Each structure stands twice: as C-alpha cells, then as structure tokens.
N, CA, C and O atoms as a printed pandas DataFrame, in Angstrom:
     atom_number atom_name residue_name chain_id  residue_number  x_coord  y_coord  z_coord
0              1         N          UNK        A               1   92.395  -21.444  -21.869
1              2        CA          UNK        A               1   93.323  -20.523  -22.484
2              3         C          UNK        A               1   93.952  -19.599  -21.448
3              4         O          UNK        A               1   95.140  -19.283  -21.517
4              5         N          UNK        A               2   93.138  -19.175  -20.491
5              6        CA          UNK        A               2   93.629  -18.263  -19.468
6              7         C          UNK        A               2   94.721  -18.874  -18.604
7              8         O          UNK        A               2   95.652  -18.183  -18.189
8              9         N          UNK        A               3   94.606  -20.179  -18.332
9             10        CA          UNK        A               3   95.635  -20.827  -17.516
10            11         C          UNK        A               3   96.970  -20.903  -18.248
11            12         O          UNK        A               3   98.029  -20.818  -17.626
12            13         N          UNK        A               4   96.919  -21.064  -19.573
13            14        CA          UNK        A               4   98.163  -21.095  -20.338
14            15         C          UNK        A               4   98.841  -19.727  -20.303
15            16         O          UNK        A               4  100.064  -19.636  -20.207
16            17         N          UNK        A               5   98.045  -18.672  -20.382
17            18        CA          UNK        A               5   98.598  -17.320  -20.307
18            19         C          UNK        A               5   99.217  -17.097  -18.928
19            20         O          UNK        A               5  100.309  -16.541  -18.818
20            21         N          UNK        A               6   98.520  -17.530  -17.883
21            22        CA          UNK        A               6   99.036  -17.406  -16.527
22            23         C          UNK        A               6  100.329  -18.202  -16.369
23            24         O          UNK        A               6  101.268  -17.740  -15.720
24            25         N          UNK        A               7  100.381  -19.387  -16.955
25            26        CA          UNK        A               7  101.588  -20.219  -16.917
26            27         C          UNK        A               7  102.768  -19.499  -17.568
27            28         O          UNK        A               7  103.873  -19.502  -17.025
28            29         N          UNK        A               8  102.540  -18.888  -18.716
29            30        CA          UNK        A               8  103.609  -18.168  -19.422
30            31         C          UNK        A               8  104.049  -16.945  -18.620
31            32         O          UNK        A               8  105.240  -16.637  -18.566
32            33         N          UNK        A               9  103.108  -16.253  -18.002
33            34        CA          UNK        A               9  103.455  -15.083  -17.188
34            35         C          UNK        A               9  104.318  -15.498  -16.001
35            36         O          UNK        A               9  105.285  -14.813  -15.669
36            37         N          UNK        A              10  103.978  -16.604  -15.366
37            38        CA          UNK        A              10  104.789  -17.103  -14.244
38            39         C          UNK        A              10  106.191  -17.445  -14.723
39            40         O          UNK        A              10  107.173  -17.095  -14.068
40            41         N          UNK        A              11  106.293  -18.128  -15.863
41            42        CA          UNK        A              11  107.617  -18.486  -16.384
42            43         C          UNK        A              11  108.451  -17.255  -16.727
43            44         O          UNK        A              11  109.642  -17.204  -16.420
44            45         N          UNK        A              12  107.833  -16.271  -17.357
45            46        CA          UNK        A              12  108.567  -15.056  -17.699
46            47         C          UNK        A              12  109.010  -14.300  -16.450
47            48         O          UNK        A              12  110.120  -13.769  -16.406
48            49         N          UNK        A              13  108.162  -14.251  -15.454
49            50        CA          UNK        A              13  108.505  -13.578  -14.214
50            51         C          UNK        A              13  109.675  -14.278  -13.520
51            52         O          UNK        A              13  110.625  -13.628  -13.084
52            53         N          UNK        A              14  109.600  -15.593  -13.423
53            54        CA          UNK        A              14  110.669  -16.347  -12.771
54            55         C          UNK        A              14  111.980  -16.215  -13.537
55            56         O          UNK        A              14  113.046  -16.093  -12.934
56            57         N          UNK        A              15  111.901  -16.240  -14.857
57            58        CA          UNK        A              15  113.109  -16.104  -15.670
58            59         C          UNK        A              15  113.729  -14.718  -15.501
59            60         O          UNK        A              15  114.950  -14.590  -15.409
60            61         N          UNK        A              16  112.898  -13.691  -15.460
61            62        CA          UNK        A              16  113.400  -12.335  -15.251
62            63         C          UNK        A              16  114.062  -12.168  -13.892
63            64         O          UNK        A              16  115.131  -11.567  -13.786
64            65         N          UNK        A              17  113.427  -12.699  -12.857
65            66        CA          UNK        A              17  113.998  -12.609  -11.512
66            67         C          UNK        A              17  115.310  -13.377  -11.438
67            68         O          UNK        A              17  116.281  -12.897  -10.853
68            69         N          UNK        A              18  115.344  -14.555  -12.022
69            70        CA          UNK        A              18  116.572  -15.360  -12.004
70            71         C          UNK        A              18  117.684  -14.685  -12.786
71            72         O          UNK        A              18  118.842  -14.718  -12.368
72            73         N          UNK        A              19  117.350  -14.073  -13.913
73            74        CA          UNK        A              19  118.360  -13.364  -14.702
74            75         C          UNK        A              19  118.943  -12.194  -13.911
75            76         O          UNK        A              19  120.147  -11.944  -13.966
76            77         N          UNK        A              20  118.103  -11.490  -13.188
77            78        CA          UNK        A              20  118.604  -10.393  -12.360
78            79         C          UNK        A              20  119.466  -10.902  -11.210
79            80         O          UNK        A              20  120.499  -10.311  -10.895
80            81         N          UNK        A              21  119.041  -12.001  -10.581
81            82        CA          UNK        A              21  119.778  -12.540   -9.440
82            83         C          UNK        A              21  121.125  -13.118   -9.849
83            84         O          UNK        A              21  122.066  -13.124   -9.055
84            85         N          UNK        A              22  121.222  -13.601  -11.074
85            86        CA          UNK        A              22  122.494  -14.171  -11.536
86            87         C          UNK        A              22  123.323  -13.163  -12.329
87            88         O          UNK        A              22  124.477  -13.433  -12.663
88            89         N          UNK        A              23  122.749  -12.024  -12.627
89            90        CA          UNK        A              23  123.438  -11.006  -13.417
90            91         C          UNK        A              23  123.779   -9.782  -12.594
91            92         O          UNK        A              23  124.672   -9.828  -11.748
92            93         N          UNK        A              24  123.073   -8.685  -12.835
93            94        CA          UNK        A              24  123.427   -7.418  -12.202
94            95         C          UNK        A              24  123.326   -7.415  -10.677
95            96         O          UNK        A              24  124.050   -6.669  -10.018
96            97         N          UNK        A              25  122.462   -8.219  -10.115
97            98        CA          UNK        A              25  122.287   -8.218   -8.661
98            99         C          UNK        A              25  123.023   -9.363   -7.978
99           100         O          UNK        A              25  122.722   -9.701   -6.833
100          101         N          UNK        A              26  123.982   -9.958   -8.671
101          102        CA          UNK        A              26  124.685  -11.130   -8.130
102          103         C          UNK        A              26  125.353  -10.842   -6.788
103          104         O          UNK        A              26  125.365  -11.699   -5.905
104          105         N          UNK        A              27  125.901   -9.659   -6.632
105          106        CA          UNK        A              27  126.628   -9.337   -5.398
106          107         C          UNK        A              27  125.732   -8.718   -4.332
107          108         O          UNK        A              27  126.210   -8.413   -3.239
108          109         N          UNK        A              28  124.466   -8.527   -4.614
109          110        CA          UNK        A              28  123.553   -7.951   -3.627
110          111         C          UNK        A              28  123.268   -8.959   -2.518
111          112         O          UNK        A              28  123.266  -10.166   -2.761
112          113         N          UNK        A              29  123.029   -8.474   -1.316
113          114        CA          UNK        A              29  122.748   -9.398   -0.208
114          115         C          UNK        A              29  121.464  -10.205   -0.402
115          116         O          UNK        A              29  121.324  -11.284    0.174
116          117         N          UNK        A              30  120.548   -9.709   -1.187
117          118        CA          UNK        A              30  119.266  -10.399   -1.363
118          119         C          UNK        A              30  119.249  -11.319   -2.582
119          120         O          UNK        A              30  118.185  -11.815   -2.952
120          121         N          UNK        A              31  120.386  -11.557   -3.209
121          122        CA          UNK        A              31  120.427  -12.377   -4.420
122          123         C          UNK        A              31  119.974  -13.814   -4.140
123          124         O          UNK        A              31  119.289  -14.417   -4.966
124          125         N          UNK        A              32  120.347  -14.354   -3.003
125          126        CA          UNK        A              32  119.938  -15.719   -2.660
126          127         C          UNK        A              32  118.420  -15.797   -2.501
127          128         O          UNK        A              32  117.798  -16.764   -2.941
128          129         N          UNK        A              33  117.833  -14.795   -1.882
129          130        CA          UNK        A              33  116.377  -14.769   -1.720
130          131         C          UNK        A              33  115.682  -14.665   -3.078
131          132         O          UNK        A              33  114.650  -15.300   -3.294
132          133         N          UNK        A              34  116.235  -13.876   -3.984
133          134        CA          UNK        A              34  115.658  -13.765   -5.320
134          135         C          UNK        A              34  115.721  -15.095   -6.064
135          136         O          UNK        A              34  114.781  -15.456   -6.773
136          137         N          UNK        A              35  116.823  -15.823   -5.906
137          138        CA          UNK        A              35  116.932  -17.142   -6.541
138          139         C          UNK        A              35  115.908  -18.114   -5.954
139          140         O          UNK        A              35  115.346  -18.938   -6.676
140          141         N          UNK        A              36  115.667  -18.018   -4.647
141          142        CA          UNK        A              36  114.662  -18.886   -4.034
142          143         C          UNK        A              36  113.262  -18.531   -4.518
143          144         O          UNK        A              36  112.449  -19.425   -4.753
144          145         N          UNK        A              37  112.969  -17.257   -4.670
145          146        CA          UNK        A              37  111.660  -16.835   -5.177
146          147         C          UNK        A              37  111.458  -17.352   -6.600
147          148         O          UNK        A              37  110.379  -17.838   -6.941
148          149         N          UNK        A              38  112.497  -17.246   -7.427
149          150        CA          UNK        A              38  112.400  -17.770   -8.793
150          151         C          UNK        A              38  112.182  -19.280   -8.781
151          152         O          UNK        A              38  111.413  -19.801   -9.590
152          153         N          UNK        A              39  112.845  -19.978   -7.880
153          154        CA          UNK        A              39  112.659  -21.425   -7.775
154          155         C          UNK        A              39  111.243  -21.797   -7.388
155          156         O          UNK        A              39  110.678  -22.750   -7.925
156          157         N          UNK        A              40  110.668  -21.050   -6.461
157          158        CA          UNK        A              40  109.283  -21.297   -6.057
158          159         C          UNK        A              40  108.340  -21.039   -7.224
159          160         O          UNK        A              40  107.389  -21.792   -7.433
160          161         N          UNK        A              41  108.598  -19.982   -7.981
161          162        CA          UNK        A              41  107.755  -19.693   -9.136
162          163         C          UNK        A              41  107.855  -20.798  -10.177
163          164         O          UNK        A              41  106.844  -21.190  -10.760
164          165         N          UNK        A              42  109.059  -21.306  -10.417
165          166        CA          UNK        A              42  109.207  -22.421  -11.366
166          167         C          UNK        A              42  108.470  -23.660  -10.867
167          168         O          UNK        A              42  107.845  -24.368  -11.656
168          169         N          UNK        A              43  108.540  -23.926   -9.565
169          170        CA          UNK        A              43  107.843  -25.084   -9.012
170          171         C          UNK        A              43  106.326  -24.935   -9.165
171          172         O          UNK        A              43  105.638  -25.895   -9.512
172          173         N          UNK        A              44  105.811  -23.739   -8.907
173          174        CA          UNK        A              44  104.376  -23.516   -9.065
174          175         C          UNK        A              44  103.948  -23.601  -10.526
175          176         O          UNK        A              44  102.855  -24.083  -10.823
176          177         N          UNK        A              45  104.794  -23.140  -11.433
177          178        CA          UNK        A              45  104.480  -23.257  -12.856
178          179         C          UNK        A              45  104.446  -24.731  -13.260
179          180         O          UNK        A              45  103.584  -25.140  -14.038
180          181         N          UNK        A              46  105.375  -25.525  -12.738
181          182        CA          UNK        A              46  105.378  -26.959  -13.045
182          183         C          UNK        A              46  104.139  -27.636  -12.475
183          184         O          UNK        A              46  103.564  -28.519  -13.111
184          185         N          UNK        A              47  103.726  -27.226  -11.278
185          186        CA          UNK        A              47  102.517  -27.774  -10.680
186          187         C          UNK        A              47  101.284  -27.417  -11.509
187          188         O          UNK        A              47  100.415  -28.261  -11.731
188          189         N          UNK        A              48  101.209  -26.181  -11.961
189          190        CA          UNK        A              48  100.096  -25.752  -12.803
190          191         C          UNK        A              48  100.088  -26.511  -14.124
191          192         O          UNK        A              48   99.032  -26.928  -14.599
192          193         N          UNK        A              49  101.259  -26.689  -14.712
193          194        CA          UNK        A              49  101.356  -27.442  -15.960
194          195         C          UNK        A              49  100.903  -28.886  -15.766
195          196         O          UNK        A              49  100.165  -29.427  -16.589
196          197         N          UNK        A              50  101.346  -29.506  -14.675
197          198        CA          UNK        A              50  100.937  -30.878  -14.392
198          199         C          UNK        A              50   99.443  -30.998  -14.201
199          200         O          UNK        A              50   98.815  -31.923  -14.718
200          201         N          UNK        A              51   98.871  -30.067  -13.459
201          202        CA          UNK        A              51   97.424  -30.095  -13.242
202          203         C          UNK        A              51   96.661  -29.876  -14.536
203          204         O          UNK        A              51   95.626  -30.498  -14.774
204          205         N          UNK        A              52   97.180  -28.988  -15.368
205          206        CA          UNK        A              52   96.496  -28.693  -16.632
206          207         C          UNK        A              52   96.568  -29.903  -17.577
207          208         O          UNK        A              52   95.582  -30.234  -18.237
208          209         N          UNK        A              53   97.708  -30.547  -17.640
209          210        CA          UNK        A              53   97.871  -31.671  -18.568
210          211         C          UNK        A              53   97.110  -32.918  -18.121
211          212         O          UNK        A              53   96.708  -33.736  -18.949
212          213         N          UNK        A              54   96.914  -33.060  -16.802
213          214        CA          UNK        A              54   96.162  -34.223  -16.326
214          215         C          UNK        A              54   94.664  -33.962  -16.254
215          216         O          UNK        A              54   93.889  -34.864  -15.937
216          217         N          UNK        A              55   94.255  -32.739  -16.546
217          218        CA          UNK        A              55   92.843  -32.410  -16.571
218          219         C          UNK        A              55   92.268  -32.014  -15.234
219          220         O          UNK        A              55   91.047  -31.953  -15.086
220          221         N          UNK        A              56   93.102  -31.744  -14.263
221          222        CA          UNK        A              56   92.630  -31.357  -12.930
222          223         C          UNK        A              56   92.465  -29.858  -12.773
223          224         O          UNK        A              56   92.043  -29.393  -11.715
224          225         N          UNK        A              57   92.788  -29.098  -13.798
225          226        CA          UNK        A              57   92.660  -27.635  -13.691
226          227         C          UNK        A              57   91.808  -27.124  -14.838
227          228         O          UNK        A              57   91.571  -25.921  -14.944
C-alpha cells in the first residue's frame, strides 16, 4: 500500500512541476530544467509501477 501512495505522490509532484514549467514559469531561464526534472520523476514513477506490477517491489 505504501508504494502505491509513494507512486501517487511522485506523479502529483511531477505534474505540479510540469504545470508550473509550462504555465507561469514558461519564460523563466530554469523552465527547461524544471521540465527535465518532471520527466525524470515520470520515468521513476513508471519504473516503480513496472516493478510493482511484476512483483519485484
């Protein structure tokens, strides 16, 4: 159960960061870095989901 909560927290965090990077902070110099951080978080969430569904976590 705890891993599912962690998975949802990662998804919400990545979505929030991406929304900021594509919205109010679009013209900021660090917007590209924020998009990359969100991408890494999505990749880690997908990895966690894959591990959980295959029984490795």
